[in-house]
N, C-alpha and C positions, 0 to 999 in steps of 0.2 A: 439587389435584395438588401434590404435594411436589417441591419439587425437589432433587435428589441431585450436588454435583456427587466427582468421583473426580480423584485428580489421578494421574496416571503410565497411563497407557496400555499395562502388562507385563505377564504374564500373570495377575497375580494382578489387576491393576484394572480390564482385560480382562473376566476373567472374573467378576468381580463385578458389573461392568456386565449382565452377559450372565443372569445369575441374579437379580439385583435386576430385570431385564425380564420374566424370568419367571415370578418368581414372584409380584410386584406390577403387573406389566402394566400399565392407563392408569393408575395411582395414582400412577407417576410419572417423571417430567420426568427424564431423564439427562443429566449434561454430562459430558464427559472429556475433560479437560485432561494435555496431555503433550507434552515438549520436541522429541520427532522427530516425522518426515512421517510416521509409519504407526506399528499398532502393533506389539506384539511385545515393545519391550522387549531383556533380554536373551537373545530367542529371537525375533526378526526376523529377513529375510532380508535381503540387499544384494546388489542389479543391477548389471551392469557397464551403464557409460555407451554399451558398443556389445550391441545387442542378440541380436548374434551368438554372446554368451559366456553359459554355464550360470549362473544365481543361484550365490550364494554364502549361507553362515551362517555367517555373524561368531562367535556368540555361544555360545549353549546348543549342541552337538555333538550329542547324543542323550538317551534316556529310558533310565533305570533304576527300575524299583520290587520291592518287594518282590511276592511271592506275597499278602497282606495288601490291600495298595494296589491293586495290577493287579485285583484283583476288585470293590471300593468306588470306584473311579476308575475304572471301567470307559467308564463313559456320555460320561469325557471325554478320554478316546480315540479314535481312528479309528483305522478297520484296517488292518492293514498295507498299504503300499502303495500309499494313497489321502491326498490330499490335502485338509483343510480348506479352508472358502472364507473366508478373513477378511474380504472386500470387504463383504458386507452388513452395514447398519446399520439396524437395526430400528427401529419408531416410537419416536419421543420417547427416541431416545438421540443427542445431536450428539458429535462428536469432533472437537476444535478444538487445530488447533497450536499452540506457545508455545514463544518460543525460550527457553533455562533461567533466565536472568532474567527472567524475564514474571511468572511467578507470586511476588509480595514479601510479601504479609501476609494471611493472616487473620483478621480480627474479630469478635466478637462484639459484636452491637446492637441492640436493641428482637428480642432471643430469635429471633436471625436470625444466620447465618454472614455476613457482607460479603466477600466475596474481592477482593482487589484487584491488577490488574497493572501491569506500567508500561508500558506499553500497552496503550491503551483503558481505558473506565469500568470502576467496580469494577461486581460481579456478586452480588446476594444466594441465597442457598441455606441450605435445611432441612435442608439435611444436608453435611459434608464427609468423605471418606475420603482418605485419605494415605497413595498406595499408592508414593511413591518410596524409593529407601535412606533411613534414616535421617539419616546424616548431613544431608540436603538439608530433611527435617525439621525438623531443628534449627536450620537457617539460617534457616528461615522467619521474617519481623519478625509483628509485632501482638502479638494474644491468647494463640497455638499453646504458647512460653516461660513464659509464667507461670501458665497452665492445667495445665501438668505439676505433677503431683507430685515434691518433694525425691527421693521409690523411682523414680520413670517417670524420671527425667530421669537419673539414675543407671543405671538398667536401661538406656536409649538411648542414651549416653555408652559404656557399657560394650559396645557391638554395633563387631565390627571385621570391613572385609575383604579379603578379598585381592583382588591389579590382576592385568593384565594388559595385552599389545598384542595385535592381532591381526592380522593382515594377509589380504587374500582379492586371491589372481592368477588374474583371467580370461585365458584363453588364446584364439584362435582356432580356426576348426572343423577343420581341420588338423594339430593341437595332438596331439602321439605319447608318451606318457609309456613309460619303458622297463622303469619297475616295476608290480610285478601287484598289489599292493596299493589298499585305499579308504582307509585312514586306518592310524595306528600314532603309539605312544606314542616318543619320543626320549629314551632316557637319556643321549647322549653329547656332550650339548652341555649348557652352562649358558644360552644363550640361546633356546634350541626346545627344546616340551615336546610336542607332537603334531601335527602334518601329517593331513589329511581329503583328498582327489579329489571333490568332494561328488556327483558325479555317480553313480559308484563306491559312496559309501557310503549314497546315498537309495536305489540300485539302477533311477536313473532313465536312461532315455533319453532324451540331450543332444537328439535329433530335430533334426540336422544344427547344432545349437550348439558352440561349444566348450566344453573341460572348466573347471570351475572350481578353485581350488586353495586352502582354509585352511590360515592358521598361526599357531597359537598361541604366546607367549611360556611362559616358567616364570614361578613368582610373586615367583622373587627380582628376574632382572633386571626385571620388571614396576616392582618396588618401588625398583628402584635407577634407575629412568631415570622414572617416574612423574610429573616435575614437569618433563620435557624435551617439546619439542613434539615433536608425534607423526609431523610429515614429516621432523625430526631423527634419530630413532630407525629408519625405515623403511630404509633403507639400511643399517644394522649389522642388521638380520635378512635382510633379503636375502641379504647377504655368506654370513650365517654356512648359507642357506641354501642356496643353492647351492654350499658345502662340502659340504654330505650329500648333496645330489643335481646333481651337475656336469652329468647331462646334461638339467636342465630344460628344456623350450623357452623362448624369451622369451614374456612373458606380452605381450597390447594395452595392458595398463589395470591399475593394483594401490589398493586402497587399504586403505588403515591405520586404528585404530580402537582408540582407549586405553579400555580397560575399567577405569576407578578403581574401582567397586563389581563387581567379579568375581564372588565367590562371598561367603555368608558365613560367617565363620569363628566367630564368636560370637554365638548368638542370643541374642535378651532369653529369661532365665531363668522356666521357668514359668510359661510364656503360654501363653494358650487358643488362641491366633492369630490376636490384634491386642489392641491395646490402647486402651481408652474413657480418653480425655480429658476431654470432657465428655457427660453424659450428655441433657441436653434444654438447645436441638439438638442433636443428634448431631455431636459430631468425634471421628472414631478412624482410629487407625493400622493399618495391615493391609502385609503382604507377606512373604515367607518369613525373614525377621529374626525373625519373630516364630512362626515354626517350625522350620524347617530348610531347609535351602539345597539344595532340587531342582525338581521338576517337582511333587511330590506335594507338598512344603511348600507352594508357592503354591495349590495347589489346595486344602491344608486351611486355608488364610488367609482365602481368598476363602469358602470356605465358613462359617467363623467370624465373617467380618465380615458376609454374609448373615443369620445369625439376629442382632448386633446391631442392625439397621440394621429386622427384622422389627416386632421388637416395639419399636421409639421410633418408626417413621413411620406 
C-alpha cells in the first residue's frame, strides 16, 4: 500500500484525497495535513462560540459556473438547498491538524519522501502533494526548492494573490434586520466591499437560531492593512459597517479573519492543473494557482493531480 501525503485540506486537497481513495481504493493510505482544525480552506464554515447563532461562511460566498463546467463538474455539485456531509472520513484516509509552522521540510531519501514537522517525528511517504498557497510552498525547507527547475521557480514566483479581511457577526435569536436583502456588493465604501446575511443567502431556516452576517473588505483595504493584527483592524471594519447599517443590532460575538491568500490574481501560465516537481517518487503541486481562481479551477486541479498520481503509484 502506497502512503500519500496531501498538504492542505482546502477544496483541491480534499477533493484530491476523495478521488484518490475512490480510484485506487485499498492501494493507497492517504494522510492529509492542514493548519486549520477542519477541512474546507477558503470554503470553510465558521461557527459561533454560542450555539444559538447560525454559522457563517467566512470564505467563498457563492459558486459561479459556466455552462460547460456546470455539466462536466455536475458530480461535484450538490443539489440546490442540500448540504454535503464533510464529516465522514473514508477508510485509509487520515486527517491531521497541524499549526502553520508544523510542516517544515520535505526531503528525498532512498527514493522516499521524508516529511518533517517541528512537532513530532518525521514520516515517510511514497508521494507528496502540496496544495497550499504557492508562497507557502516556496517557504518549505528541504529538497523542494533545489528540486524546482529555474523555469518552475520563476513561474511560482510570478503567482500573485489578493488579500482581504472578513468579519463574521453572530446575533441572538431575537435579532431583527431592517433591510430585506440577503447579500449585496458595496460601492460607497473604501473599506467594505460585500455584506451577506448567511441564512438568507443560503435560503436556510435558522430553526430558532440567530442570524449571522459576513462582511468582506475591499482588496485595497486588505493590502493596506495586511501586516496589522486582525484584532486591531476589526474595530475599523465594524465602525464602517455601522455607518452603512446604522440600525444593525449588536452581535453576541464577532470573528475576524485575515485572508492573506484570498484569490489568485496571476496563475502559473500554460499549466495543466498541476506542477510535477519530481516524477519518482512523485512530488507534485496543485491548487487553483495552477488553473484559475474559483470552485471549478480547484476541481480541475484535483482531477489533474489524480491523473498524475494514478500513473505514478
